[in-house]
Structures are given as C-alpha cells and as structure tokens.
C-alpha positions as CSV (number, residue, x, y, z in Angstrom):
1,M,-16.7,64.5,68.5
2,K,-18.7,65.0,65.3
3,S,-15.4,65.5,63.4
4,K,-14.0,62.2,64.6
5,I,-17.2,60.4,63.6
6,L,-17.0,62.0,60.1
7,V,-13.3,61.0,59.7
8,A,-14.2,57.4,60.7
9,L,-17.1,57.2,58.2
10,L,-14.8,58.7,55.5
11,L,-12.2,56.0,56.2
12,I,-14.8,53.2,56.0
13,A,-16.1,54.6,52.8
14,L,-12.6,54.7,51.2
15,V,-11.8,51.1,52.3
16,G,-15.1,50.0,50.8
17,L,-14.5,51.8,47.6
18,G,-11.0,50.1,47.4
19,V,-12.5,46.7,47.9
20,F,-15.2,47.4,45.3
21,T,-12.7,48.7,42.8
22,Y,-10.5,45.6,43.3
23,S,-13.3,43.2,43.0
24,C,-14.6,44.8,39.8
25,A,-11.2,45.0,38.1
26,P,-11.0,42.7,35.1
27,K,-9.2,39.5,35.8
28,E,-6.4,38.3,33.5
29,K,-7.5,35.2,31.5
30,P,-5.2,32.3,31.5
31,E,-3.3,31.9,28.3
32,E,-5.2,29.5,26.0
33,K,-3.3,26.6,24.7
34,P,-3.6,26.2,20.9
35,K,-6.0,23.5,19.7
36,F,-4.3,20.9,17.6
37,K,-5.8,19.2,14.5
38,M,-3.8,16.7,12.5
39,A,-4.1,15.9,8.8
40,A,-2.2,13.3,6.8
41,I,-1.6,12.9,3.0
42,F,-1.2,9.4,1.6
43,P,0.0,8.6,-1.9
44,G,-2.1,5.5,-2.3
45,S,-5.2,3.7,-1.0
46,I,-5.4,3.2,2.7
47,Q,-6.7,-0.3,1.9
48,D,-3.5,-1.4,0.2
49,A,-2.5,-3.6,3.2
50,D,0.9,-2.0,2.8
51,Y,2.6,1.4,3.2
52,N,-0.6,3.5,3.1
53,T,-2.6,1.2,5.4
54,I,0.1,1.3,8.2
55,G,0.1,5.1,7.8
56,F,-3.7,5.3,8.2
57,V,-3.5,3.0,11.3
58,A,-0.8,5.2,12.8
59,L,-2.9,8.4,12.2
60,Q,-5.9,6.8,14.0
61,D,-3.7,5.6,16.9
62,V,-2.3,9.1,17.4
63,G,-5.7,10.6,17.3
64,K,-7.0,8.3,20.0
65,E,-3.8,8.7,22.1
66,Y,-4.1,12.5,22.3
67,D,-7.8,13.1,21.6
68,L,-7.0,14.9,18.3
69,E,-9.3,15.7,15.5
70,T,-7.7,14.0,12.4
71,A,-8.3,13.9,8.7
72,Y,-6.6,12.4,5.7
73,S,-6.5,12.4,1.9
74,E,-5.5,9.3,0.0
75,K,-4.3,8.7,-3.5
76,V,-2.8,12.2,-3.6
77,A,-0.7,12.8,-6.7
78,V,2.6,14.7,-6.1
79,P,1.4,17.8,-8.2
80,D,-1.7,18.1,-5.9
81,A,0.1,17.8,-2.6
82,E,0.7,21.6,-2.1
83,R,-3.0,22.3,-2.8
84,V,-4.2,19.6,-0.5
85,M,-1.9,20.8,2.4
86,K,-3.1,24.4,2.0
87,E,-6.7,23.3,2.1
88,Y,-6.2,21.5,5.4
89,I,-4.3,24.5,6.8
90,N,-7.1,26.9,5.8
91,E,-9.5,24.5,7.7
92,G,-7.4,25.0,10.9
93,Y,-5.2,21.9,10.8
94,N,-1.9,22.7,12.3
95,I,-0.1,19.4,12.2
96,I,0.4,18.1,8.6
97,W,2.0,14.7,8.0
98,V,3.1,13.8,4.5
99,H,3.4,10.0,4.3
100,G,6.0,9.6,1.6
101,A,9.2,11.4,0.7
102,Q,7.7,12.3,-2.7
103,F,5.7,15.0,-0.9
104,N,8.7,16.6,0.8
105,G,9.3,19.1,-1.9
106,A,5.8,20.5,-1.7
107,A,6.0,20.8,2.1
108,N,9.4,22.5,2.0
109,K,8.0,25.0,-0.6
110,I,5.1,26.2,1.7
111,G,6.6,25.5,5.2
112,D,8.0,28.9,5.7
113,D,4.7,30.6,4.9
114,Y,3.0,28.8,7.8
115,P,5.3,29.1,10.9
116,D,2.4,28.1,13.2
117,V,1.9,24.8,11.4
118,T,4.1,21.8,12.1
119,F,5.0,19.6,9.2
120,I,6.1,16.0,9.7
121,L,8.3,14.6,6.9
122,E,9.8,11.2,6.1
123,V,13.5,11.3,5.1
124,D,16.4,8.8,4.7
125,A,19.1,11.0,6.3
126,K,19.2,14.1,8.6
127,P,18.8,17.3,6.5
128,D,21.6,19.8,6.7
129,N,19.2,22.7,7.1
130,M,16.2,21.7,9.2
131,K,13.2,24.1,9.3
132,P,12.1,25.1,12.9
133,N,8.5,24.0,12.3
134,F,9.4,20.6,10.7
135,W,9.8,17.2,12.3
136,Y,11.9,14.8,10.3
137,M,11.5,11.0,10.6
138,D,14.5,8.9,9.3
139,R,12.8,5.7,8.0
140,N,16.0,3.7,8.5
141,F,15.2,1.2,5.8
142,Y,18.7,-0.2,5.6
143,T,18.9,-1.7,9.1
144,G,16.0,-4.1,8.5
145,F,17.4,-5.2,5.2
146,Y,20.6,-6.4,6.9
147,V,18.5,-8.9,8.7
148,L,16.6,-9.8,5.5
149,G,20.0,-10.3,3.8
150,A,21.0,-12.7,6.5
151,V,17.8,-14.7,6.1
152,A,18.4,-14.9,2.4
153,A,22.0,-16.0,2.8
154,L,21.1,-18.7,5.2
155,K,18.1,-20.0,3.1
156,T,19.5,-20.0,-0.4
157,Q,20.4,-23.3,-1.9
158,T,21.6,-22.0,-5.3
159,G,23.8,-19.3,-3.8
160,K,21.9,-16.7,-5.8
161,I,19.8,-14.0,-4.1
162,G,17.6,-11.4,-5.9
163,Y,16.4,-7.9,-5.0
164,I,13.6,-6.1,-6.8
165,G,13.1,-2.4,-6.3
166,G,10.8,0.2,-7.8
167,L,12.9,3.3,-8.5
168,E,16.6,3.7,-7.8
169,L,16.6,6.0,-4.8
170,P,19.1,6.6,-2.0
171,F,17.2,4.4,0.4
172,T,17.4,1.5,-2.1
173,H,21.1,1.9,-2.2
174,G,21.2,1.5,1.6
175,E,19.0,-1.6,1.5
176,I,21.2,-3.3,-1.2
177,N,24.4,-2.4,0.6
178,A,23.1,-3.7,3.9
179,V,22.2,-7.0,2.3
180,K,25.7,-7.3,0.9
181,Q,27.1,-6.6,4.3
182,A,25.0,-9.3,5.9
183,I,26.2,-11.8,3.2
184,R,29.9,-10.8,3.9
185,D,29.5,-10.9,7.7
186,L,28.1,-14.5,7.5
187,G,31.1,-15.5,5.3
188,S,28.6,-16.6,2.6
189,N,29.5,-16.9,-1.0
190,A,26.0,-16.0,-2.1
191,E,25.7,-13.6,-5.0
192,L,23.2,-10.7,-5.0
193,Q,21.5,-9.7,-8.2
194,Y,19.3,-6.5,-8.1
195,I,16.9,-5.0,-10.6
196,Y,14.7,-1.9,-10.7
197,V,11.4,-2.1,-12.5
198,G,10.7,1.6,-12.6
199,D,7.5,1.6,-10.5
200,F,6.7,0.4,-7.0
201,N,3.2,-0.5,-7.9
202,D,3.4,-2.3,-11.2
203,P,2.6,-6.1,-10.8
204,V,3.3,-6.9,-14.4
205,K,6.8,-5.4,-14.4
206,T,7.5,-6.9,-11.0
207,R,6.5,-10.4,-12.2
208,Q,8.7,-10.1,-15.3
209,A,11.6,-9.0,-13.2
210,A,11.1,-12.0,-10.8
211,E,10.8,-14.4,-13.6
212,G,14.0,-13.1,-15.1
213,L,15.8,-13.6,-11.8
214,I,14.4,-17.1,-11.3
215,S,15.6,-18.0,-14.8
216,K,19.1,-17.1,-13.7
217,G,19.0,-19.4,-10.7
218,V,17.8,-17.0,-8.0
219,D,15.9,-18.9,-5.3
220,V,15.4,-16.1,-2.7
221,I,14.0,-12.7,-3.7
222,L,13.9,-9.6,-1.4
223,S,11.1,-7.3,-2.4
224,S,11.3,-3.6,-2.0
225,V,8.1,-2.8,-4.0
226,N,4.5,-2.1,-2.9
227,L,1.5,-3.2,-5.0
228,G,4.0,-4.7,-7.4
229,N,4.2,-7.6,-5.0
230,Y,1.1,-9.1,-6.5
231,G,3.1,-9.9,-9.6
232,L,5.9,-11.4,-7.4
233,Y,3.5,-13.7,-5.7
234,N,2.4,-15.2,-9.0
235,A,5.9,-15.6,-10.3
236,V,7.2,-17.6,-7.3
237,K,4.1,-19.7,-7.0
238,E,4.3,-20.7,-10.6
239,A,8.1,-21.3,-10.6
240,D,9.3,-24.8,-11.6
241,R,11.3,-25.0,-8.3
242,P,11.0,-23.6,-4.8
243,V,11.6,-19.9,-4.7
244,F,11.2,-17.8,-1.5
245,I,10.5,-14.2,-0.8
246,T,10.8,-11.5,1.8
247,T,8.7,-8.3,1.9
248,K,8.4,-5.1,3.9
249,Y,6.0,-3.0,5.8
250,T,3.3,-5.7,6.6
251,D,2.8,-9.4,7.0
252,K,2.1,-10.8,3.5
253,K,2.3,-14.5,4.2
254,V,-1.3,-15.1,3.2
255,H,-0.5,-14.3,-0.5
256,A,2.2,-17.0,-0.9
257,P,2.4,-19.1,2.3
258,D,4.6,-21.8,0.8
259,N,7.1,-19.2,-0.5
260,Y,7.1,-16.6,2.2
261,L,9.9,-16.2,4.6
262,T,9.4,-12.9,6.6
263,S,8.8,-9.2,6.4
264,D,10.6,-6.1,7.6
265,L,7.6,-4.8,9.6
266,F,6.9,-1.0,10.2
267,D,4.9,0.6,12.9
268,F,4.6,4.3,12.3
269,S,2.4,4.7,15.5
270,V,5.5,4.5,17.6
271,P,7.4,7.5,16.2
272,L,4.2,9.5,15.5
273,K,3.1,9.3,19.1
274,D,6.5,10.5,20.2
275,I,6.6,13.4,17.7
276,V,3.0,14.6,18.3
277,G,3.5,14.4,22.1
278,K,6.5,16.7,21.7
279,I,4.5,19.0,19.5
280,L,1.7,19.3,22.1
281,N,4.4,20.1,24.7
282,G,5.7,23.0,22.5
283,E,8.5,21.3,20.5
284,K,7.7,22.4,17.0
285,G,10.5,20.7,15.2
286,G,13.2,18.1,15.5
287,F,14.6,14.8,14.1
288,I,14.2,11.2,15.1
289,E,15.2,7.8,13.6
290,L,12.8,4.9,13.4
291,K,14.5,2.5,15.7
292,Y,14.9,-1.2,15.0
293,G,13.9,-3.6,17.8
294,K,11.1,-5.3,19.6
295,G,8.3,-2.9,20.3
296,Q,10.0,-0.2,18.1
297,A,9.0,1.3,14.8
298,R,10.9,-1.4,12.9
299,Y,11.4,-5.1,13.4
300,T,11.7,-8.4,11.6
301,Q,8.7,-10.7,11.6
302,F,9.3,-13.8,13.7
303,P,9.2,-16.7,13.4
304,I,10.7,-16.9,10.0
305,S,8.5,-19.2,7.8
306,N,9.7,-22.1,5.7
307,V,13.1,-22.4,7.4
308,T,14.6,-24.8,9.9
309,E,14.5,-24.1,13.7
310,E,18.3,-23.6,13.4
311,I,18.0,-20.8,10.9
312,N,15.2,-19.2,12.9
313,A,17.4,-19.2,16.0
314,K,20.4,-17.8,14.1
315,V,18.3,-15.0,12.5
316,Q,16.8,-14.1,15.9
317,Q,20.3,-13.8,17.4
318,I,21.3,-11.6,14.4
319,A,18.2,-9.4,14.9
320,D,19.0,-9.1,18.7
321,D,22.6,-8.1,17.9
322,V,21.4,-5.4,15.5
323,E,19.0,-4.1,18.0
324,S,21.6,-4.0,20.8
325,G,24.2,-2.4,18.5
326,K,26.6,-5.4,18.7
327,I,26.2,-5.6,15.0
328,K,26.9,-2.3,13.3
329,V,25.0,-1.9,10.1
330,I,26.8,0.5,7.8
331,K,24.7,3.2,6.3
332,N,25.7,3.9,2.7
333,L,23.0,5.6,0.7
334,E,25.3,7.2,-1.9
335,T,26.2,4.4,-4.3
336,I,25.8,0.6,-4.5
337,E,28.9,-1.1,-3.4
338,P,30.5,-3.7,-5.8
C-alpha cells in the first residue's frame, strides 16, 4: 500500500515539474517590424511655389498617411547630395527620396552600400538595371505637354508657338515632340520655336528668351522652367500685343492673370503614398509611372483661362482622350523631331 502511495506522489511531482518547466520556458518574441523614417532632399527652396513646394507637400502628406517620422533638406547642391543622404542614414532614416534627377548619380553611388535603405528616385524612362532597394518614378512629362500643345495650337492667332526650357535634357525632347504631335493631330499649321536658356531658375535669361520669341511673332509660350518664370511673366505683361503662357507643376495664374492659360499640374503625393505603402508591406523596390488623369499625379488645370468656351470644351475632350488612352502620345526622348 505504501509503495502505491509513493508511486502516486512521484507521478504527481513529475507532472508538476513538467508544468513548472513549461511555464518557465522562455517564450519566443514576435518578430519586430522595422521602424521606418523617411527623409527627402530638395534642390531648391520649399517656398518656391513650384517643384520643391509640391515635393515638400507630398512628404508631409505621406508622413501623415502612414504616421512616419519625416525630415528634409532644401537647397541641396548636387556635390553635397551624397553627404546629406549618408547623414540621414546614420540617423536611422531608411527611406530616402531624392526629389530631382540631378541627385540620381549620388544615390546610385551609395545605394549598394545600404541594402536595408530604400531609395526613391525620379526618372524619365525605366532603367535597364534596377537596383533591388530602389523605387523609380517615371515623371511622364511628355504626356501633359501634348495637352498643352493642343491648347497653344487652338489659341494662337499668329500661328507661332514658343517653348522655353532650361537645359536640353531627354525629358525636354519628349515635351517638345509631344507638342509637335498635338499640333499635327489637330491639323494645325502652327509653327513651334524652342529655345534653351541654360538654367531653369534664371529670370533674366528667361525674359530675354521670351522677348526674342515675341519679336518673332510668337503669341503663345509654353514654359518648362522653374523660377525663371518670373522673367517670363514680366515679358508677356509688357509685350505690345497679347501673348499667352502655359506653365507646369503648380497654378501660376496669379502672376499674369491676363496672359495665363493653364498649367500641367503635378501631385507627388499620389505616387509617393503608393510607393511608401508598398515599402511598408515589404516591397523594397520597383517602378511606377506618374499617371495622367483626374485625381492622378498629373493633370491639366481646368478651366483653361483666357479662351472661349469652345476651346475649353475641346481641350477637355483631348485631355479625357489622353487619360483613357484613346489618344496615344508618342514617347520620344532621344532627339527632337523636325
């Protein structure tokens, strides 16, 4: 009897020991998700009401959307870009957006050294060799300029249209070629004259270029400069006859309301929210295009100012057809077509 009692007590003790051992065993911690912090590098002032302003607004929108800690540096010179990016990375920022293709060289140089950091770059065509920790945004400039070209062709009275660019770059080739296609598609005899002033932010050179075009009979000027626009505004307002302008990135009607037609508007919040959402879900790299259309990253500002209702309606239909794909805008960034 005593032996049976001892056996029972021993079994109870062993079971208790097992339960105690199990309860005291270290529990596996759930895998911690990486904490994301995002920094942006801007080439100019965030108060320029242009390219840098819309970049800053997009960064703030993304931060609020995903509750991210964000930071930025403005007026960053190209030679300083590598240093600025490394400083952010050393501070724990693991999403770096370089707002401007002029910074792509610096990002490509250091990208392989930081595989846990995702870099967001702006390009004008899909790269042949995409890095696994890089997201590429095709800015798709040329599509919007097709619509601007249509506006100019329908508005001009002299049959002479001008284009002012800063530097001759592949995306400017695409813009000019898209304008030429729009003119052809409308069956217009309008002539396009283009000029590069050597700087996107030089008002004096831009004004001189505009005055030169106006002296040759141009009465609609398509602008592809940034702060240089301030020289353009003065040139058209002081012209001895009506001269009209289009711009890009933001609404600039306030600067020359009697001469302003429309702008090719950009909203970087749309693609950035898409990209950052994918990064947070584990997609470290990829490629997207800035789509043209209502509510997308790119769209023409409506209504067109200083035109008839008939022209407004026609341009709206053209924009709708570009958005739907009914009108196929040809992408040619290589050379300017004759």
